[in-house]
Each structure stands twice: as structure tokens, then as C-alpha cells.
C-alpha positions in Angstrom: 98.8 -43.9 -3.0 99.6 -45.4 0.3 102.9 -44.4 1.8 103.8 -48.0 3.1 102.9 -51.1 2.2 100.1 -52.5 4.3 100.4 -55.6 6.8 100.4 -58.7 5.4 98.8 -62.6 6.3 101.1 -65.6 4.2 99.0 -68.2 3.6 100.7 -71.9 2.9 98.6 -74.4 2.0 99.7 -78.3 2.4 98.1 -81.6 1.6 101.2 -84.4 1.6 102.9 -85.1 4.8 105.7 -86.4 3.0 106.9 -82.8 2.3 106.4 -81.9 6.3 110.4 -81.1 6.3 109.9 -78.7 3.2 106.8 -77.1 4.7 108.6 -76.4 8.0 111.6 -75.0 6.3 109.3 -72.6 4.1 107.5 -71.5 7.1 110.8 -70.8 9.0 112.1 -68.6 6.0 108.9 -66.5 6.2 109.3 -66.0 9.8 112.6 -64.9 9.1 111.4 -62.3 6.8 113.5 -58.6 6.5 109.8 -57.6 7.0 108.0 -60.3 8.3 103.9 -61.1 8.0 101.8 -60.3 10.9 100.4 -64.1 10.7 101.4 -67.1 8.8 98.7 -69.4 8.1 99.0 -73.0 6.8 95.8 -74.5 5.6 96.0 -78.6 5.6 93.9 -79.9 2.8 91.8 -83.0 4.4 94.2 -84.8 6.1 93.7 -85.0 9.7 97.1 -86.7 10.6 98.9 -83.9 9.0 96.8 -81.5 10.8 97.5 -82.7 14.2 101.8 -82.7 13.6 101.9 -79.3 12.3 99.9 -78.0 15.4 102.2 -80.2 17.4 105.4 -79.3 16.1 105.2 -76.1 14.5 105.4 -72.8 16.3 104.1 -69.5 15.7 101.6 -70.4 12.9 97.9 -70.9 13.0 96.7 -74.1 11.6 93.4 -74.8 9.9 92.0 -77.4 8.1 90.2 -76.5 4.5 86.9 -75.7 4.7 85.7 -76.3 1.3 86.1 -79.2 -1.1 89.4 -81.0 -1.3 91.5 -79.0 -3.7 94.3 -76.5 -3.1 91.5 -73.7 -4.1 89.9 -74.3 -0.8 92.8 -74.2 1.1 93.7 -70.7 0.2 90.4 -69.4 0.3 90.2 -70.9 3.7 93.5 -69.1 4.7 92.4 -66.0 3.0 88.7 -65.8 4.5 90.6 -66.2 8.2 93.2 -63.4 7.7 92.9 -60.0 9.1 95.1 -57.7 7.2 94.5 -56.0 3.8 97.2 -58.0 1.9 97.1 -61.6 1.8 100.1 -63.7 0.2 100.2 -67.0 -0.6 103.1 -69.3 -0.9 103.8 -72.8 -1.9 105.0 -75.4 1.0 107.8 -76.3 -1.1 109.3 -72.5 -2.1 112.8 -71.0 -0.8 112.6 -67.6 -0.2 115.3 -64.8 0.5 114.6 -62.5 3.6 114.0 -59.7 1.3 111.0 -61.6 -0.8 108.2 -60.4 1.0 108.8 -56.8 1.1 109.9 -57.0 -2.7 106.8 -58.7 -3.8 104.2 -56.1 -1.5 106.3 -53.3 -2.4 103.9 -52.6 -5.9 100.5 -52.8 -3.4 101.7 -49.4 -2.2 100.1 -47.8 -5.4 96.1 -48.7 -4.9 95.5 -49.3 -8.1 97.6 -52.4 -8.2 95.4 -55.4 -7.0 98.0 -58.2 -6.4 101.9 -59.2 -7.7 103.6 -62.3 -8.4 107.4 -63.0 -7.9 109.8 -64.6 -10.4 110.2 -68.4 -9.9 113.4 -70.2 -10.3 113.1 -74.5 -10.2 115.6 -75.8 -7.8 115.9 -79.2 -9.6 116.9 -82.3 -7.6 118.1 -84.2 -10.5 119.4 -81.0 -12.5 117.5 -79.7 -15.5 116.7 -81.9 -18.5 118.9 -80.7 -21.4 116.0 -80.9 -23.9 113.1 -78.6 -21.6 113.6 -75.4 -23.6 113.5 -71.9 -21.2 110.0 -71.2 -22.8 108.6 -74.5 -21.2 110.1 -73.9 -17.6 106.1 -73.3 -16.4 105.8 -77.3 -16.7 108.5 -77.3 -13.7 106.6 -74.3 -11.9 109.1 -71.7 -13.0 109.3 -68.6 -15.0 110.3 -69.0 -18.5 111.6 -67.3 -21.2 109.3 -64.7 -22.9 108.3 -62.9 -19.0 108.9 -59.6 -18.0 112.8 -59.0 -16.9 111.6 -55.8 -15.1 108.8 -55.2 -12.6 105.8 -55.0 -14.9 102.1 -54.9 -15.3 101.2 -58.4 -16.6 97.7 -60.2 -17.0 98.5 -62.8 -14.4 100.8 -64.4 -11.9 101.3 -67.7 -10.3 99.3 -68.8 -6.9 102.6 -70.2 -5.8 104.0 -66.7 -4.7 101.2 -64.0 -5.0 100.1 -61.4 -3.2 96.2 -60.2 -3.1 94.2 -57.4 -2.0 91.9 -59.4 0.5 89.3 -57.2 -0.1 89.2 -57.1 -3.7 90.0 -61.4 -3.4 87.1 -61.8 -1.3 84.6 -59.4 -3.2 85.3 -61.9 -6.3 84.7 -65.2 -4.2 88.7 -66.0 -4.2 90.0 -69.0 -6.0 87.5 -71.5 -7.8 87.0 -74.6 -5.8 87.2 -77.4 -7.7 89.0 -75.6 -10.7 92.7 -75.4 -9.8 95.1 -78.4 -8.5 92.9 -81.7 -7.4 95.4 -84.9 -6.9 96.6 -85.4 -10.7 94.3 -82.9 -12.2 95.2 -79.2 -12.9 93.3 -76.1 -13.9 94.7 -73.0 -14.2 93.3 -71.3 -11.0 95.4 -68.4 -10.6 94.9 -66.9 -14.0 91.2 -67.2 -14.0 91.5 -65.8 -10.2 93.6 -63.1 -11.8 91.4 -62.2 -14.8 88.1 -62.0 -12.5 89.7 -59.7 -9.9 90.8 -57.2 -12.6 87.6 -56.7 -14.2 86.8 -53.9 -11.8 89.8 -51.8 -13.4 92.6 -52.9 -11.2 95.9 -54.5 -12.5 98.6 -57.2 -11.8 102.0 -56.4 -11.1 105.3 -59.0 -11.9 108.1 -58.3 -9.6 110.8 -60.5 -11.0 113.4 -59.3 -7.8 111.6 -61.0 -5.5 112.9 -64.1 -6.8 112.0 -67.5 -5.0 112.8 -71.1 -5.5 110.9 -73.8 -6.6 111.7 -77.4 -5.7 111.2 -79.7 -8.8 111.2 -83.3 -7.6 112.9 -85.9 -10.0 109.4 -87.1 -10.8 109.1 -84.1 -12.9 112.4 -83.9 -14.6 110.8 -86.9 -17.2 109.5 -86.3 -20.7 106.0 -88.3 -19.9 105.9 -85.8 -16.9 106.3 -82.7 -19.4 103.7 -83.8 -22.0 101.3 -84.6 -19.3 101.5 -81.2 -18.2 101.1 -79.4 -21.2 98.1 -81.3 -21.8 96.7 -80.7 -18.6 97.1 -76.9 -19.7 95.6 -77.3 -22.8 92.4 -78.9 -21.3 92.4 -76.3 -18.5 93.2 -73.4 -20.9 90.1 -74.7 -22.5 88.2 -75.0 -19.4 88.8 -71.2 -18.2 87.5 -70.1 -21.0 84.2 -71.9 -20.7 84.1 -70.8 -16.7 84.7 -67.1 -17.7 81.7 -67.4 -20.6 84.2 -67.5 -23.5 85.8 -63.8 -22.7 87.5 -63.0 -25.9 90.6 -61.3 -23.9 91.1 -64.3 -21.5 93.7 -66.6 -23.8 95.1 -63.4 -25.5 98.3 -63.9 -24.0 98.3 -67.9 -24.7 98.1 -66.9 -28.6 100.8 -64.3 -28.5 103.0 -67.4 -26.7 101.7 -70.0 -29.4 102.3 -66.9 -32.7 105.4 -65.0 -31.6 107.3 -66.6 -28.4 107.5 -70.5 -29.2 108.3 -70.0 -33.2 110.9 -67.7 -32.3 112.2 -70.4 -30.1 112.1 -73.1 -32.7 114.0 -70.7 -35.2 116.5 -70.3 -32.8 117.1 -73.9 -31.3 117.0 -75.2 -35.1 119.5 -72.7 -36.0 121.8 -73.5 -33.3 121.3 -77.2 -34.2 122.4 -76.6 -38.1 125.8 -74.3 -37.0 126.7 -77.9 -35.2 126.0 -77.0 -31.7 125.0 -80.2 -30.6 121.3 -82.1 -30.7 120.5 -80.5 -27.0 119.3 -78.0 -29.4 117.6 -79.9 -32.2 115.7 -81.7 -29.1 114.7 -78.8 -27.8 112.8 -77.8 -30.9 111.4 -81.2 -30.9 109.9 -80.4 -27.3 108.8 -77.3 -28.3 106.5 -79.0 -30.9 105.6 -81.9 -29.1 104.6 -79.8 -25.9 102.2 -77.6 -28.2 100.5 -80.6 -29.9 99.8 -82.2 -26.4 98.3 -78.9 -25.1 96.1 -79.2 -28.6 95.4 -82.7 -27.8 94.2 -81.4 -24.3 92.3 -78.4 -25.8 90.6 -80.9 -28.0 89.6 -83.4 -25.5 88.6 -81.0 -23.4 86.1 -79.4 -26.0 85.0 -82.6 -26.7 84.3 -83.6 -23.2 81.8 -80.6 -22.9 80.2 -81.1 -25.7 79.5 -84.8 -24.7 78.1 -83.9 -21.2 75.9 -81.6 -22.9 74.8 -84.2 -25.2 74.3 -86.4 -22.3 72.6 -84.4 -20.0 70.0 -83.3 -23.4 69.2 -87.0 -24.0 68.7 -88.7 -20.6 65.0 -89.0 -20.0 63.0 -89.2 -17.0 59.5 -90.6 -16.9 57.2 -88.6 -19.2 55.9 -85.4 -17.9 52.5 -86.0 -19.3 52.0 -89.6 -17.2 51.5 -87.1 -14.1 47.9 -85.7 -13.5 47.7 -82.2 -13.0 43.8 -82.4 -11.7 44.7 -84.8 -8.7 47.5 -82.5 -7.6 47.2 -81.5 -4.0 48.8 -77.9 -2.5 51.5 -80.2 -1.7 52.3 -83.4 -3.8 54.6 -85.5 -1.4 53.1 -86.6 2.0 55.0 -84.5 4.9 55.6 -85.9 8.5 56.0 -84.2 11.7 59.9 -82.8 12.5 61.6 -85.5 14.4 63.7 -84.9 17.7 66.5 -83.8 16.2 65.4 -81.5 13.4 65.5 -78.1 13.9 63.4 -75.9 16.6 63.1 -72.0 17.4 65.3 -72.8 20.5 68.2 -74.9 19.3 66.9 -78.4 21.1 68.1 -80.4 18.6 71.1 -79.6 18.7 71.3 -79.6 22.3 70.3 -83.1 22.1 73.1 -84.0 20.2 76.1 -82.8 22.3 78.9 -85.1 23.7 77.6 -88.1 25.4 75.8 -90.1 22.6 77.4 -93.3 21.3 80.0 -92.8 18.9 79.6 -96.4 17.3 78.2 -96.4 13.9 74.5 -98.0 14.2 72.9 -99.3 10.8 71.3 -96.0 9.9 72.2 -92.5 9.4 71.3 -89.0 9.9 72.2 -87.0 6.4 72.4 -83.8 8.3 71.8 -82.7 11.5 69.9 -79.4 11.4 70.4 -76.7 14.4 70.4 -73.1 15.3 73.7 -71.7 17.0 73.6 -68.1 18.9 77.3 -67.0 18.6 76.5 -64.8 22.1 76.2 -68.1 23.9 78.5 -71.1 24.8 79.0 -73.2 22.2 78.2 -76.8 22.0 80.0 -80.2 20.7 78.0 -81.8 18.1 78.1 -85.8 18.8 79.0 -88.3 16.3 75.1 -90.1 17.2 72.1 -89.1 17.5 70.5 -90.7 21.1 68.8 -93.1 19.1 71.9 -94.8 17.5 71.9 -93.1 14.2 75.5 -92.0 12.7 75.1 -88.2 12.1 77.2 -87.6 9.0 77.0 -83.5 9.0 75.5 -80.3 10.7 74.0 -77.9 9.1 73.8 -74.9 11.0 72.1 -71.8 11.0 74.4 -68.8 12.6 73.0 -66.0 14.6 74.5 -62.9 16.4 71.9 -61.6 18.5 68.9 -63.6 17.0 70.0 -62.3 13.7 70.6 -65.2 10.7 73.8 -63.8 9.4 74.6 -67.5 7.5 74.7 -71.2 7.5 77.8 -73.6 7.5 77.5 -77.4 6.2 80.1 -79.3 8.0 81.3 -83.0 8.6 80.9 -84.7 11.7 83.4 -87.3 12.0 83.7 -90.6 14.3 84.3 -88.4 17.3 81.9 -85.8 16.4 82.8 -81.9 16.6 84.0 -80.2 19.3 82.8 -76.6 20.4 86.2 -75.2 19.3 86.0 -77.0 15.9 82.8 -75.7 15.2 83.9 -72.1 16.5 86.8 -72.2 13.6 85.1 -73.8 11.2 82.1 -70.4 11.6 84.6 -67.8 11.8 86.6 -69.3 8.6 83.2 -69.2 6.6 81.6 -66.2 8.1 84.3 -64.2 9.6 83.6 -61.3 7.2 80.0 -61.2 8.3 80.6 -61.7 11.9 83.3 -58.6 11.8 80.6 -56.1 10.2 78.5 -56.7 13.0 81.5 -56.1 15.3 82.1 -60.1 16.6 85.3 -61.4 18.0 86.4 -64.6 17.7 88.7 -66.1 20.8 90.3 -69.9 20.0 90.2 -72.1 22.0 87.1 -71.3 24.1 86.0 -73.2 27.2 83.0 -75.5 27.0 81.3 -72.7 29.3 82.1 -69.3 27.7 81.4 -68.0 24.5 83.6 -68.4 21.5 82.8 -64.7 19.9 82.1 -61.5 21.5 80.7 -58.2 21.0 80.9 -54.9 22.9 77.6 -53.0 23.6 74.0 -53.3 22.9 72.8 -55.1 19.5 71.9 -52.3 16.9 69.7 -55.1 15.0 67.8 -55.8 18.6 67.6 -52.3 19.2 65.9 -51.4 15.7 63.9 -54.2 16.2 62.5 -53.0 19.6 62.2 -49.4 18.1 60.2 -50.8 14.9 58.0 -52.9 17.0 56.7 -49.7 19.1 54.6 -48.9 16.2 54.9 -51.5 13.7 51.7 -51.8 11.0 49.3 -54.9 11.5 50.2 -57.8 9.8 47.5 -60.6 8.8 49.1 -64.1 8.0 47.8 -66.4 5.5 48.4 -70.1 5.4 46.5 -71.7 2.1 46.7 -75.8 2.9 44.7 -78.5 1.6 44.5 -82.0 3.8 47.4 -81.8 5.6 45.9 -81.4 9.4 49.3 -82.6 11.2 51.6 -80.0 9.1 48.8 -77.2 9.4 48.8 -78.0 13.1 52.6 -77.3 13.5 52.6 -74.3 11.1 50.0 -72.7 13.3 51.4 -73.2 16.6 54.5 -71.4 15.1 52.7 -68.6 14.1 50.5 -67.9 17.0 53.7 -68.2 19.3 55.5 -65.1 17.4 57.4 -62.5 19.1 55.1 -59.8 17.5 51.9 -61.3 16.8 49.9 -61.4 13.9 46.6 -59.2 14.1 44.7 -62.3 12.8 45.5 -65.6 10.9 43.9 -66.8 7.9 43.4 -70.4 7.0 42.2 -71.2 3.5 40.9 -74.5 2.8 41.6 -75.1 -0.4 38.7 -77.7 -1.9 38.3 -79.6 1.2 37.5 -83.3 1.4 36.1 -83.0 4.8 36.7 -81.3 8.1 39.8 -81.9 9.4 41.5 -78.6 8.4 38.3 -76.9 9.8 38.9 -78.7 13.2 42.6 -77.8 13.1 41.6 -74.5 12.5 38.9 -74.0 15.3 41.4 -75.4 18.0 44.2 -72.7 17.2 41.0 -70.2 17.5 41.2 -71.2 20.9 44.4 -69.7 21.7 44.6 -66.8 19.3 42.9 -64.7 16.2 42.6 -67.5 13.8 39.8 -67.4 11.1 38.6 -70.4 8.5 38.3 -69.7 5.2 36.8 -72.0 2.8 38.3 -71.9 -0.9 35.8 -74.0 -3.0 37.9 -74.3 -6.5 41.2 -76.2 -6.6 44.5 -74.7 -6.8 47.0 -72.6 -4.9 46.3 -69.3 -6.4 42.5 -69.5 -6.2 42.9 -70.0 -2.6 45.4 -67.1 -2.3 42.7 -64.9 -4.3 40.4 -65.9 -1.9 42.5 -64.6 0.9 43.5 -61.4 -0.7 39.4 -60.9 -1.2 38.4 -61.7 2.6 41.3 -58.8 3.7 40.9 -55.7 1.9 43.7 -53.0 2.9 45.6 -55.2 5.1 49.2 -56.4 5.2 49.4 -60.0 4.4 52.1 -62.3 4.8 52.3 -65.6 3.5 53.4 -69.3 5.1 53.1 -72.5 3.5 51.8 -75.1 5.4 54.6 -77.3 5.2 56.8 -74.9 7.2 57.0 -73.5 10.5 57.5 -69.3 11.3 60.6 -68.3 13.0 59.7 -67.0 16.5 60.7 -63.4 14.9 58.9 -63.4 11.4 56.3 -61.2 11.5 58.7 -58.5 13.8 61.1 -59.0 10.8 58.8 -58.6 8.0 57.4 -55.9 9.7 60.6 -54.0 10.2 61.4 -54.3 6.6 58.5 -52.6 5.7 59.1 -49.7 8.5 62.6 -49.6 7.0 61.7 -49.6 3.7 58.6 -47.4 3.0 58.7 -48.0 -1.0 58.7 -51.8 -0.4 55.8 -53.2 -2.2 56.8 -56.6 -1.1 58.9 -57.7 1.4 60.7 -61.5 1.2 62.5 -63.8 3.4 64.8 -66.6 3.8 63.6 -69.9 3.9 65.7 -72.8 5.6 65.3 -76.3 5.9 63.7 -77.4 9.2 65.2 -80.9 8.9 67.6 -82.8 6.7 66.7 -86.2 7.7 66.7 -88.1 4.2 69.3 -87.6 1.5 66.4 -86.3 -1.0 66.1 -83.8 1.5 70.1 -82.9 1.3 69.7 -83.1 -2.2 67.1 -80.5 -2.4 69.2 -77.9 -0.2 72.7 -79.2 -2.6 70.3 -78.1 -5.6 70.0 -74.6 -3.7 66.6 -75.0 -1.8 64.4 -72.2 -1.9 66.9 -69.5 -2.3 68.7 -70.7 -5.1 71.8 -68.6 -3.9 69.9 -66.0 -2.8 71.6 -66.4 0.5 71.4 -64.2 3.7 72.7 -60.9 2.2 70.0 -58.1 2.1 68.6 -56.9 -1.5 66.3 -54.4 -2.7 64.8 -54.7 -6.2 63.4 -51.7 -8.2 63.5 -49.7 -11.5 66.8 -48.6 -10.3 68.4 -52.0 -10.2 67.2 -53.6 -13.2 70.6 -53.3 -14.7 72.1 -55.8 -12.0 69.1 -58.1 -12.2 66.1 -57.9 -14.9 62.9 -58.3 -13.4 62.6 -61.3 -16.4 65.3 -63.2 -14.7 64.4 -64.5 -11.5 67.9 -66.2 -10.4 68.7 -66.0 -8.3 64.7 -65.5 -7.3 63.6 -62.5 -5.8 61.2 -64.4 -3.4 59.4 -67.7 -2.8 56.0 -67.8 -2.1 56.1 -69.4 1.0 57.6 -66.7 2.9 56.2 -63.1 1.7 54.1 -60.5 2.5 52.8 -57.6 0.4 51.8 -53.8 1.4 47.9 -53.5 1.1 46.3 -52.8 -2.3 49.6 -54.4 -4.1 48.0 -58.1 -5.2 45.2 -56.0 -6.4 47.0 -54.2 -8.8 48.9 -56.6 -10.7 45.2 -58.3 -10.9 45.4 -60.8 -8.2 47.3 -64.3 -8.7 47.2 -66.2 -12.1 45.0 -69.2 -11.5 46.5 -71.1 -14.0 49.8 -71.0 -12.4 50.8 -72.7 -8.7 50.1 -76.1 -7.4 47.3 -77.9 -8.3 47.8 -76.4 -12.0 49.1 -78.1 -14.7 51.7 -75.4 -14.5 52.2 -77.1 -10.6 53.8 -73.5 -9.9 55.3 -70.3 -10.3 52.4 -68.2 -9.2 54.5 -66.3 -6.8 57.7 -65.7 -9.5 55.2 -64.1 -11.8 53.3 -62.0 -9.3 57.0 -60.7 -8.2 57.7 -60.0 -11.8 54.5 -57.7 -12.3 55.1 -55.9 -9.4 58.5 -54.9 -10.3 57.8 -54.4 -14.1 55.2 -52.2 -12.6 57.5 -50.2 -11.1 57.7 -51.6 -7.4 60.1 -52.5 -4.9 61.0 -56.0 -3.4 62.5 -56.0 -0.4 64.6 -59.6 0.4 65.0 -59.5 4.2 66.9 -62.2 5.4 66.0 -61.8 9.1 62.4 -63.1 8.3 62.9 -66.8 8.3 60.9 -69.9 7.8 61.9 -73.3 7.6 60.6 -76.0 5.0 60.3 -79.3 5.7 61.1 -80.9 2.4 60.3 -83.9 0.4 61.7 -86.8 1.8 61.7 -89.1 -1.1 63.7 -89.1 -4.0 60.4 -89.7 -6.4 58.8 -86.3 -4.9 61.9 -84.4 -5.1 61.8 -85.3 -8.5 58.1 -84.1 -9.1 59.0 -80.9 -7.2 61.7 -80.0 -9.6 59.9 -81.3 -12.9 57.3 -78.7 -11.1 59.9 -76.1 -10.7 61.0 -76.2 -14.7 56.8 -76.3 -15.6 56.0 -73.3 -13.6 59.1 -71.6 -14.8 58.2 -71.6 -18.5 55.0 -71.1 -17.6 55.2 -68.4 -15.9 56.9 -66.7 -19.0 54.0 -67.9 -21.0 51.7 -66.0 -19.0 53.8 -62.6 -19.3 53.5 -62.9 -23.0 50.3 -63.5 -22.9 49.3 -60.3 -21.0 52.6 -58.4 -22.6 53.8 -59.6 -26.1 55.8 -56.6 -26.0 58.1 -58.6 -23.6 59.2 -61.1 -26.3 62.4 -59.1 -27.7 63.7 -58.4 -24.2 63.0 -61.8 -23.2 65.1 -63.2 -26.2 67.9 -61.1 -25.2 68.4 -62.8 -21.8 68.0 -66.6 -23.5 72.0 -66.4 -24.3 72.5 -65.5 -20.3 69.5 -68.6 -19.6 71.4 -71.3 -21.8 74.6 -70.2 -20.3 73.6 -70.7 -16.6 71.8 -73.9 -17.6 75.3 -75.5 -18.9 78.1 -73.5 -17.0 79.2 -75.7 -14.2 79.8 -72.2 -12.1 76.8 -70.7 -13.0 73.9 -70.4 -10.7 72.1 -73.5 -11.5 75.2 -75.9 -11.0 77.7 -74.1 -8.8 76.5 -75.9 -5.6 76.2 -79.2 -7.3 78.6 -82.3 -6.3 79.8 -84.3 -9.2 77.6 -87.3 -7.2 74.4 -85.1 -7.5 72.2 -87.2 -9.8 71.7 -86.1 -13.0 68.9 -86.9 -14.0 67.2 -84.8 -11.3 68.6 -81.4 -13.3 66.9 -83.5 -16.7 63.7 -83.4 -14.8 63.8 -80.2 -14.2 64.9 -78.9 -17.7 62.3 -81.2 -19.2 59.6 -79.3 -17.1 60.7 -76.3 -18.6 59.5 -77.6 -22.2 56.6 -78.4 -21.0 55.9 -75.0 -19.5 54.1 -73.3 -22.0 51.5 -76.2 -22.9 50.5 -76.3 -19.4 50.1 -73.1 -18.7 47.6 -72.9 -21.7 45.7 -76.0 -20.2 45.9 -74.3 -17.2 44.0 -71.7 -18.6 41.4 -73.5 -20.3 40.8 -75.2 -16.9 40.7 -72.1 -15.1 37.6 -70.5 -17.6 35.3 -74.1 -17.3 35.6 -74.2 -13.5 
């Protein structure tokens, strides 16, 4: 147990300019605490006018803009990520606090087993409390209600209107669930849901009635209409909470006790008082209890029906018949790819430099969905213009953030009509990736001048030192590029491979079922610059091409990159680093980021998860000892991707090569890489995910191509499972055990497949992906027949 409470940061979310006066009073009261916080942060929810007013008129506070989607959950998460203290306190902008509020609220956190605390809330009515409102329903006005503890006590959850949390635990569970809390007129119990997730690790919450605050209740919230609407929303919200928490058994126990014990006692009490002649007010209160329960029950029923309707709609929504596509004619890459445009990312971040301030802010006829570029934080940050030099309006900026060349994360930022200043860029990066940057010894300085770094770190970079140490005695690596009739893309890929900081020992260009000499000629030109060799693979199909490369390079480390990708200058060096740092690694995989986002279809693919599907920029090791965290049979997020993987000598041969009934050019359309990773893990091997090994992929530009790609993902996944069962029928039982998890992930809005999708994401793309899954087993069997006949 700590001797004294830890330093605190108070985060106040706000969104409405009309509440500026109450916000200012709240801020002043917080700063006047007997034990003042280290920092007060006000986070504005997508309201530029209010943001500017607070910056101009409120002194002594840090003002941030919500870095997430609209809603109070994103506001609070933004503030917590920026905070630097171990304790973060959330406080609504219409709360009145006493001078001792903060010290009393945070006192229980001196006990290390306490992960959070909440205060008692007394409604402050503008027009007086309605006589018909029972004390058991004061929660509808944002106040503590009868039935809650009257002394400091351990509870299931507290309210976010005045809540203290351990920042480390809060961030570890991902903070408030964005999109689940209060957004406009919609309300969901984001605070209860957060408390349940945070307490999974064994800590507990404490309710502190002595830390009393007052909550403003405007006249509009004193009406019977508002009361019933609030009860209805609560019913919907609690069912929604149960769904996002995967229907955990205890998640609604408190509500059951409230419905079965607290409210029946209240009804009996008020009816008894009414019968004794104490007035009609108690009869009205008893009636209000029944009406509130009925409204909540109606909301719960509507939420259940809505969930069932959404599932049915997704199941019934059809796309084009999968069998209409001819798998025999599929190239290694089914969509035509184009060379990079001026504003796509390149290894030096040229695209970003070309979009700096000075371009016209006028909105042209065409738009650029997202500028893609690198940002090195040890250099001065540029501003991002509102338009490209050729007049296209830049709507967003997708930025790969690096520290001393190490990729640490990405941010997707809106670009307003005036562009994005370097100071705003620095603030957004710190808000989104502050924890990762602190771990690397990076400090932020705001505001920063245009010609000086906004971020600093002391001393030499351990990341660069270790790379240099590894490269003094790194294993030689052979790079393999399998291609089919994409000479322009191949030339671009080869150029990036030959420009590596640590060159490959040789580069194998595998020409799959060639129709002409274009690929051979590109390889011959590249061979004048480096060790490039040409290998024909007559049988069509990516797996056939991969196996040709394996046979031609026995005993060599093999690194694979697709022809529609560009290798980062440090890609080969970082693959070598991972093999040296992990002597047991059989496979090293890396991250794949977008090379451009010039069309809406490309941006939708990133929204779907891109190639990493949520794996992100956190290193990971997968081995028999980690199977309890992620089963080798459940590659979500994926263990790696075929467009960025490397194998230690002999590993591919040990698993029998790549399955020729899988992969591009087969009816299964993909997943030969997924199957190979699973086979390695099932055989007791180790896969290392190392985000420092980075490549850029040029996604399909058209919606039809994206739809075919998602069909292929679904088809390939279940085809790979079919291959596994064909090889090892005994795997059927463990796969059946995983089936409920897979079904939940397919449907859960917060699951790994749907969590990143906006409301406007085309649902027919999800349907196409799922229909592909139904097609997979038949596609695999068809592919086996084809493989035997050729």
C-alpha cells in the first residue's frame, strides 16, 4: 500500500458552447482544490469554435481536441492518453465540486488493489426536483440514488461524471469504448462497461460518498418525457453492454438486484404511504417506478430485436455469385495496379514534403481521400496543406510515425480547409502515440517552431545501435518476388529491394506461367544493378511459384515480398535483426502499410484492417508457450502475411512446401501463407512479428477489385482450414471449440473484424467476405483436383 496518493490529472470533456460558463466555473473549482491536480485538461468534442474560445479565455489548463470519433468516450480517452500522472480523474463540465473533493475521491487509491473510485452525485435542480420522481430513480438525472452505499464501499462500477482511475490499468484495457457512450441524444453505459473491463485483472472499485459533488440538472431534464426516454435508453444500453462484453454472466447482476429487491421495496413503501393518506405524490412515485421499469424493458426488447435484425440483414444481403468468377483465369494479383503517384509515400517522405503549406486551400473538383507519408519525429515536423499541387483536396493524412527510423505507429488525421499545422500534427501524434513515445525516451515540446523538432530524446538511439551491431555479422538473406505479367509494378518493387540499407545476398524473380518476355526483360535490367536472377515457373498459381523458389535456394534464408509492394530501405536489415535477436525464430513477419490511399476503395481496405488486421506495431512472439493467448488455429490478428515474411533455412521444406491447392491463381484465391504459419506453429515452431521490417502495399483502387479481394480472403481462410483437416483430421475437435469464438468475432461490433468499421462502411463487402468463407471448402477440393491434373 502506498503512503500517499499519487499525483493526479483532471480531464474535463466538453462539447457545447452554451455550457462555457459552467465549464469555466468547474475549472476554477478544480484549480482551487485543497490538494490541486498536477494538470487540468479540457478536451473539446469536434467543436472548433469552442476549442478556440477555451484556449483564449481559460488560463492554466491544457486544451485538446478529441482525437477519436465524436462522443464523450473519445474525449476522455484523448485526455487520459495525454496525461502524465498515474491517476486520472474524469469530471463532467457541469459538475460543482467542494475544495476537498479531489483529495477524498483519490484517497482510496493509496491502496494498490483499488483501480478506481467514484464520488456521490447530488442533483442541483434548476426548477426543483419533480414530486413524482422516486429517489431510486435519481440516476435518470445523473445523481446518486437510494440503494447505493452510504459509506465508503467496494462496488461493481462508478460513474464517469466524477471518476478516478489508475491510468496504467485504464490504458491497458483500451479506455472507454468509443462509439458506445453518450453521442448526441444516444446514451450507453460506457462507464459501467469500462469498470467491468478494468476489474477483470482482479482490482476493485470504491464508491466514496463523502466526496460529494453537485450535478447541474436543467429544466429539460425534469420532465416526465425525459424520464421515460432516459429509462428506455438505459434498457437499450444495458443490453448493448452485455453484447459487447460477450454476455458475461455477472455483468448485469447489479441490475437484477436493483429490479428484484430495491424497486419492489420502493413500490411497497410508496403505496403504503399513499394508502395512509400521505398524499397522491407517493402514488405518483410508485407509478413512476412501474413506468420506468416498463420503459427500460421496452428499450431492452428493442435492442435485442435490433441486434437480431442486423444479423439477419447481413446474412440475407447478397453479392454476385462467387461461382461466376473463373479461378482458372486468376493472375497472382487479380486487379490492375498502377505506379505510385507524386503524393504517395516514399522512403524519404517526399509525398509529405510536396504537400506542405503553400498549396491552394480551394476545394477542387477531385479529392485525395488520404495523403500517405512518413513522419520522422527527430526532425522538424512539416505542415500539411489542404490540397495537392495539382489541386486535389486532401481530406485526411495517413502518417507512419517513426523515431530514429523505427516505425512506432500510424495516425489518420482529418485535414481541414486550412490544412494541418505542424503544431496540430505534433499534438495529434502525442495524443495518439504518447505512451509508445515515452517508452522510447521521447519528450514533446509544445508549441514547436516550424524549423525545430517538436519531439526530442537524449543520447544515442538503442534501436540504431542494435541495428548496426547486428549488421556487422548478419545472416545473408535471399529475397523472392513471385510475379505474373506486372512488369511496371515489378520494376518498382525491384528498385526498392536493390536500394536496401543492408543488401540482399541475391534476388530471385519467379515468373509464374509467363505469357511473354516482359518479366524476363525487367529482371535483366535490374541484374545490371545487383544480384538479380530470373526463374520461370511454368505451372500457374502462386504456391507453385513459391515452391520453385524454395527448390532453387536450399539452405538459404528466404524473404518474400509481393510485386505490388515496395520495401522500406531497412526491410532486409530488420529481418536480419529479428533472426539474430530471436535465435529460435523459424519465421519472421513484418508490418504492411499502405503505399497510397488515392481512392475511396483503398481507404475502405485500410478501414477493414488492411493487411495487419489489427496486429499493429507491437512486436510479438508466437510459440507453443503462447498458444493459450492465441491459438495456432485462429490467425486473427494474423501471425503474418505472405507479402512480408521470411523463413529460416529448411523450415518450408519441413512443412512440405506451400499447398498448391491454395494461393492466388487457385480456386481458393489465397491463404497459402496462413496455412504455412499455422503448420509451423503446430509443429512446435516459433514466429516472430517484427514491425521494424516494413513494406508498403498498393491496394486495389476500385471497389470491384476490393470486393474480389475480400471474397478471396474469406474463401482462402476456410480453404486453409479444409487443408488442415485433410492433413490432420484430429484437428476437427479443437476447431469446433474455436467455432463459438469465431462466430462471435464475426458479429460483435467491437470484435477484431468489425471494431474499426464506421457506420458508413459498405456492409455488402462484409457479406462478400462471409460468402467467400462458405465457398472455401469446395474451392479447396476443386484446387486439389486441378493440382493433380497439371
